[in-house]
N, CA, C and O of each residue as an XYZ file, in Angstrom:
340
protein
N      -6.655     17.951      0.085
C      -7.512     16.959     -0.463
C      -6.467     16.426     -1.448
O      -5.989     17.255     -2.222
N      -6.068     15.225     -1.522
C      -5.044     14.847     -2.818
C      -6.189     14.001     -3.762
O      -7.174     13.413     -3.314
N      -5.859     14.085     -4.930
C      -6.500     13.765     -6.154
C      -5.586     12.984     -7.104
O      -4.486     13.407     -7.462
N      -6.112     11.823     -7.485
C      -5.164     10.909     -8.305
C      -5.108     11.448     -9.575
O      -6.088     11.983    -10.093
N      -4.206     11.363    -10.026
C      -3.633     12.071    -11.830
C      -3.359     11.232    -12.450
O      -3.098     10.188    -11.853
N      -3.273     11.244    -13.971
C      -2.662     10.099    -14.995
C      -1.620     11.372    -15.696
O      -1.854     12.574    -15.824
N      -0.602     10.698    -16.012
C       0.300     11.641    -16.600
C       0.902     11.136    -18.069
O       0.928      9.913    -18.210
N       1.233     11.688    -18.825
C       1.787     11.224    -20.143
C       3.185     10.556    -20.231
O       3.394      9.591    -20.967
N       4.169     11.144    -19.409
C       5.843     10.453    -19.099
C       5.991      9.549    -18.212
O       5.109      9.552    -17.352
N       6.813      8.751    -18.106
C       7.093      7.785    -17.030
C       7.631      8.475    -16.070
O       7.345      8.118    -14.927
N       8.683      9.811    -16.277
C       9.052     10.422    -15.464
C       8.593     11.098    -13.977
O       9.212     11.410    -12.960
N       6.758     11.172    -14.522
C       5.840     11.769    -13.498
C       5.553     10.740    -12.676
O       5.286     11.063    -11.519
N       5.532      9.592    -12.943
C       4.818      8.626    -12.115
C       6.132      7.993    -11.206
O       5.922      7.206    -10.283
N       7.411      8.404    -11.559
C       8.433      7.623    -10.797
C       8.624      8.981     -9.678
O       9.016      8.870     -8.517
N       8.293     10.076    -10.269
C       8.614     11.220     -9.305
C       7.180     11.352     -8.190
O       7.197     12.114     -7.222
N       6.218     10.639     -8.471
C       5.469     10.382     -7.615
C       3.868     10.448     -7.837
O       2.969     10.491     -6.997
N       3.808     10.441     -9.307
C       2.498     10.550     -9.636
C       1.938      9.140     -9.666
O       2.733      8.204     -9.590
N       0.390      8.865     -9.790
C      -0.395      8.119     -9.568
C       0.182      6.898    -10.582
O       0.754      5.854    -10.266
N      -0.162      7.390    -11.858
C      -0.301      6.531    -13.243
C       0.450      7.270    -14.328
O       0.415      8.498    -14.252
N       1.097      6.744    -15.287
C       1.616      7.366    -16.282
C       1.251      6.175    -17.642
O       1.490      4.968    -17.687
N       0.526      7.167    -18.757
C       0.884      5.974    -20.348
C       0.955      6.932    -21.115
O       0.176      7.880    -21.212
N       1.968      6.701    -21.735
C       2.224      7.272    -23.118
C       3.529      6.708    -23.839
O       4.094      5.717    -23.375
N       4.044      7.416    -25.095
C       4.555      6.588    -26.048
C       6.188      6.509    -25.299
O       6.688      7.486    -24.743
N       6.807      5.294    -25.403
C       8.039      5.268    -24.977
C       8.918      6.184    -25.417
O       8.838      6.515    -26.600
N       9.906      6.764    -24.591
C      10.644      7.835    -24.917
C      11.860      7.460    -25.887
O      12.322      8.129    -26.811
N      12.266      6.141    -25.396
C      13.339      5.711    -25.724
C      13.244      5.173    -27.665
O      14.160      5.199    -28.487
N      11.956      4.785    -27.838
C      11.751      4.611    -28.837
C      11.535      5.630    -29.752
O      11.925      5.542    -30.916
N      10.872      6.702    -29.259
C      10.846      7.710    -30.106
C      11.929      8.536    -30.578
O      11.842      9.104    -31.667
N      13.210      8.673    -29.646
C      14.698      8.877    -29.942
C      15.342      7.815    -31.445
O      15.997      8.126    -32.439
N      14.728      6.434    -30.933
C      15.266      5.601    -32.173
C      14.530      6.078    -33.526
O      15.188      6.043    -34.565
N      13.543      6.406    -33.549
C      12.633      6.677    -34.691
C      13.159      7.898    -35.283
O      13.299      7.989    -36.503
N      13.566      9.181    -34.195
C      14.112     10.308    -35.017
C      15.481     10.086    -35.356
O      16.007     11.079    -35.858
N      16.284      8.999    -35.225
C      17.453      8.614    -35.441
C      17.328      7.991    -37.056
O      18.100      8.148    -38.003
N      16.082      7.251    -36.970
C      16.269      6.856    -38.395
C      15.666      7.852    -39.487
O      15.832      7.610    -40.683
N      15.139      8.694    -39.163
C      14.809      9.866    -40.069
C      16.013     10.562    -40.170
O      16.272     11.019    -41.284
N      16.850     10.760    -39.217
C      18.370     11.673    -39.537
C      18.777     11.243    -40.498
O      18.959     11.989    -41.460
N      19.099      9.692    -40.576
C      19.776      9.116    -41.227
C      19.302      9.009    -42.692
O      20.026      9.110    -43.683
N      17.850      8.768    -42.671
C      17.522      9.150    -44.355
C      17.856     10.367    -44.862
O      18.373     10.508    -45.971
N      17.512     11.520    -43.893
C      17.943     12.952    -44.599
C      19.402     12.778    -44.860
O      19.751     12.806    -46.041
N      20.332     12.598    -43.911
C      21.654     12.140    -44.045
C      21.984     11.571    -45.534
O      22.861     12.101    -46.215
N      21.300     10.565    -45.954
C      21.681      9.742    -47.252
C      20.749     10.418    -48.240
O      20.500      9.722    -49.225
N      20.208     11.544    -48.206
C      19.720     12.331    -49.211
C      18.684     12.806    -49.455
O      18.524     13.779    -50.191
N      17.469     11.950    -48.645
C      15.890     11.729    -49.101
C      15.809     13.300    -48.621
O      16.822     13.870    -48.216
N      14.457     14.000    -48.700
C      14.168     15.060    -48.638
C      12.978     15.009    -47.333
O      11.975     14.296    -47.381
N      13.322     15.904    -46.202
C      12.665     15.972    -44.999
C      11.249     16.324    -45.473
O      10.461     15.942    -44.608
N      10.710     16.812    -46.344
C       9.442     17.068    -46.599
C       8.711     15.701    -47.047
O       7.548     15.421    -46.754
N       9.596     14.889    -47.817
C       9.065     13.818    -48.699
C       8.526     12.448    -47.496
O       7.647     11.621    -47.738
N       9.256     12.532    -46.355
C       9.037     11.448    -45.186
C       8.051     11.403    -44.748
O       7.471     12.451    -44.462
N       7.483     10.191    -44.527
C       6.085     10.021    -43.989
C       5.848     10.425    -42.828
O       6.849     10.860    -42.260
N       4.860     10.454    -42.217
C       4.711     11.154    -40.378
C       5.048      9.821    -40.113
O       5.013      8.987    -41.018
N       5.411      9.496    -38.828
C       5.687      8.413    -38.093
C       4.922      8.706    -36.832
O       4.675      9.849    -36.448
N       4.527      7.495    -36.151
C       3.272      7.820    -35.448
C       4.154      6.364    -34.126
O       4.648      5.290    -34.471
N       4.064      6.816    -32.978
C       4.529      6.190    -32.057
C       3.542      5.029    -31.932
O       2.320      5.092    -31.790
N       4.483      3.754    -32.032
C       3.756      2.469    -31.685
C       3.954      1.574    -30.534
O       3.256      0.587    -30.297
N       4.944      1.981    -29.840
C       5.263      1.537    -28.634
C       4.582      2.432    -27.516
O       4.558      3.649    -27.700
N       4.143      2.005    -26.606
C       3.657      2.657    -25.497
C       3.927      2.007    -24.078
O       4.172      0.802    -24.017
N       3.889      2.712    -23.047
C       4.161      2.016    -21.500
C       3.410      2.854    -20.475
O       3.350      4.063    -20.250
N       2.802      1.657    -19.882
C       2.158      2.126    -18.295
C       2.667      1.936    -17.323
O       2.888      0.750    -17.081
N       3.028      2.780    -16.473
C       3.883      2.710    -15.319
C       2.862      3.270    -14.291
O       2.388      4.405    -14.344
N       2.487      2.011    -13.024
C       1.947      2.625    -11.994
C       2.742      2.384    -11.061
O       3.579      1.484    -10.991
N       2.331      3.708     -9.851
C       3.050      4.274     -8.789
C       2.062      3.675     -7.461
O       1.171      4.381     -6.988
N       2.306      2.514     -7.032
C       1.717      1.651     -5.905
C       1.809      2.599     -4.444
O       0.896      2.827     -3.651
N       3.054      3.000     -4.397
C       3.251      4.033     -3.283
C       2.339      5.073     -3.032
O       1.751      5.400     -2.001
N       2.331      5.675     -4.530
C       1.291      6.987     -4.699
C      -0.260      6.689     -3.810
O      -0.854      7.194     -2.857
N      -0.490      5.406     -4.898
C      -1.917      4.798     -4.812
C      -2.221      4.438     -2.968
O      -3.273      4.815     -2.451
N      -1.558      3.973     -2.467
C      -1.659      3.507     -1.004
C      -1.719      4.721     -0.101
O      -2.372      4.887      0.929
N      -0.888      5.523     -0.728
C      -1.053      7.273      0.204
C      -2.380      7.642      0.297
O      -2.971      8.003      1.315
N      -3.032      7.477     -1.385
C      -4.325      8.160     -1.684
C      -5.231      7.296     -1.281
O      -6.347      7.599     -1.702
N      -5.196      5.900     -0.340
C      -6.063      4.963     -0.094
C      -6.656      4.204     -1.260
O      -7.865      4.046     -1.090
N      -6.253      3.735     -2.274
C      -6.454      3.615     -3.503
C      -6.154      2.017     -3.569
O      -5.118      1.474     -3.185
N      -7.094      1.498     -4.041
C      -6.324     -0.041     -4.476
C      -6.466     -0.368     -5.971
O      -7.542     -0.261     -6.560
N      -5.331     -0.769     -6.551
C      -5.032     -1.110     -8.005
C      -5.560     -2.261     -8.447
O      -4.998     -3.246     -7.968
N      -6.421     -2.486     -9.175
C      -7.053     -4.054     -9.473
C      -5.627     -4.663    -10.137
O      -4.688     -4.080    -10.678
N      -5.842     -5.897     -9.900
C      -4.493     -6.812    -10.006
C      -4.424     -6.679    -11.436
O      -3.365     -6.418    -12.008
N      -5.686     -6.876    -12.124
C      -5.482     -6.737    -13.731
C      -4.635     -5.621    -14.403
O      -3.842     -5.824    -15.322
N      -4.893     -4.447    -13.845
C      -4.232     -3.489    -14.267
C      -2.942     -3.481    -13.902
O      -2.277     -2.772    -14.658
N      -2.273     -4.028    -12.975
C      -0.906     -4.347    -12.301
C      -0.155     -5.227    -13.452
O       0.936     -4.917    -13.932
N      -1.027     -6.542    -13.868
C      -0.455     -7.503    -14.762
C      -0.213     -6.428    -16.025
O       0.890     -6.566    -16.553
N      -0.966     -5.499    -16.531
C      -0.747     -4.893    -17.730
C       0.589     -3.895    -17.870
O       1.172     -3.546    -18.897
N       0.826     -3.608    -16.677
C       1.810     -2.455    -16.103
C       3.228     -2.738    -16.794
O       3.659     -3.886    -16.901
N       3.788     -1.833    -17.165
C       5.516     -2.268    -18.219
C       6.255     -2.270    -16.848
O       7.176     -3.035    -16.559
N       5.578     -1.043    -15.821
C       6.323     -1.426    -14.626
C       5.612     -0.467    -13.583
O       5.046      0.612    -13.757
N       5.857     -1.312    -12.304
C       5.155     -1.168    -10.874
C       6.225     -0.426    -10.076
O       7.337     -0.932    -10.224
N       6.195      0.501     -9.372
C       6.750      1.504     -8.423
C       6.253      1.115     -7.146
O       5.162      1.607     -6.859
N       6.893      0.183     -6.110
C       6.603     -0.248     -5.087
C       7.011      0.593     -3.974
O       6.763      0.251     -2.818
């Protein structure tokens, strides 16, 4: 029996998972780069503020949904950053 599942990273939806919703990895790398730049300019790492993700991405794999016999609502498809067909 196949069960639908949601994941945190885009790569799992691309690899065949039904849906993923999580922080944009590329944006995370850019935020880390800004932190490193501040440390290299002399700021103390312990004094830097905690940085949270602000960009998230929703990826839906329609091929997997079809294989599971699921209908994904058009509203959800419209909200997705990427739809895999």
